[in-house]
Phi, psi and omega in degrees: 000325183295320173301319178297318180294321180296320181294317179294326179294319175299321176300312183297320180294323180288323175293336182271003183290122180286146181249309182228137178264120180240096181061234179282338185259178177211154176256121181260181177297319180297320179297318180295317178298315182301316184292315181300312182294319184285323176296316177295321173299320178295316181295319180294312182291323177295323176297317177296323180295320182294317177297321178293323177297312186290316189267340185243295188291309187286341176295333176292337181276354180059042176275158178296141181304326176296322178291322178295319180295321179293316178298315180299319183287321178298315180297324178295319180299313182298319178299315180300317181295305180296324180295317178300318180295318180295318180297318182292323180293316182286342176281356179083020183265124178282111186292341177291342180287344184270008179301313180291324179292321177294323174296317179294323179296322180294320175298320179296321178295321182293337180245289185281336186251020186293327180286322177294318177296322182293318181290327179289316178299319179299320177298318177295322178299314178301317183292325183277313183280332176057049172296331173224156179215167181298132180102347178286150172261121186232160172229129178227102185065234180266000179270129175220135177174192182263135179278125184245343180203136174244106184261184179293326183250326185215171179240135183259128180239136180251123178279175177292343176271010181063034177254125179279126176247123180265113183250126178303142183294329178300328180292324184288335183267325187267337184253169178287131182235124176267119180248107184289341184228033182289313183258329185207150178284342182285134178223137177257130176250142177253131182247108179292140181225128180244125178238159184289155171297141184095354177285152178284097188294328177294320176299315179301318179298317179297318181293321178294321179294322177296319180295317179298316182291333182277354179270128185292339182270353177269132183284146172283329176225120000295147183286151177292158182215160179236134181237134176270108191273316181191164171270106186273177179295323184251348184181188179264127186259117174245169178219128172269121178251127185225138179264144175211157170239334183283326183248031180299324181271356183226059186298330180300323182289320177294312182299320181295314180302316182292318179298320178299312183295323181293314181299312179299320179291323177293319179296320183290330181256011177058043171271123191269131171262119192283153167271160177294135184240140177222142174266127181252122180247127177260111188278341184198160177083192179230156182231116186272124175254131184232126180271125179294143179278172186296326182281349181274000000 
């Protein structure tokens, strides 16, 4: 028993070794272990609580997935903040001793950590104002994809190639963001069509509308439409405008299907799709034209 008591005494003595002096109190090895364990436990449990709120409790309210994600994330932030205060108090740490540290941290945030603070505040703005939400289809610069996660520092977007793009939250607040599904799931796509001069444009209009109505992903209301845009250098430029809700996130698939159908329909009705045409003018000299013989 004496070796065991001696061993336990050594452990107790080691855990009681002071590391940092904070005012009238001090942080020992035991305090540090206590803080690390409880903070990790707080982060883990708050994450589990957020998942339960989003996937279980809030689904009964029939809320939009983006709204559920925002509520769950905000509640987790609040739990972590208040939980940290409680942990520090129960560890016997006087929070007034952190006044100097908080001032130094504020200076650090103002200089070295300003980007992190900017992204965190921008994340809160996104969660409260909800200019974008989980499930939206967005474009930011050259990045385009579906929002799958809005975090404290960044937002994760998944492209159609299943590539994850991590976008800082500050970029989503300060730059122009195209949100394809912010107000409505309906999106209209324009498919440019070029036909040769001399084509029956009314027939072309009828064929384009028929192709659009035969596609199951094109909405009947609002109905598809054809616009005669301009007399181009090489042909007549028209545009087929079609609405969809099913392929909002995969516009390439819809445009490709319509282009295939348009090409086949034009071939069946002998509608010519023009090649680029140029007029060649020779201002001086002579140009010899030679017809190749059969053996050449």
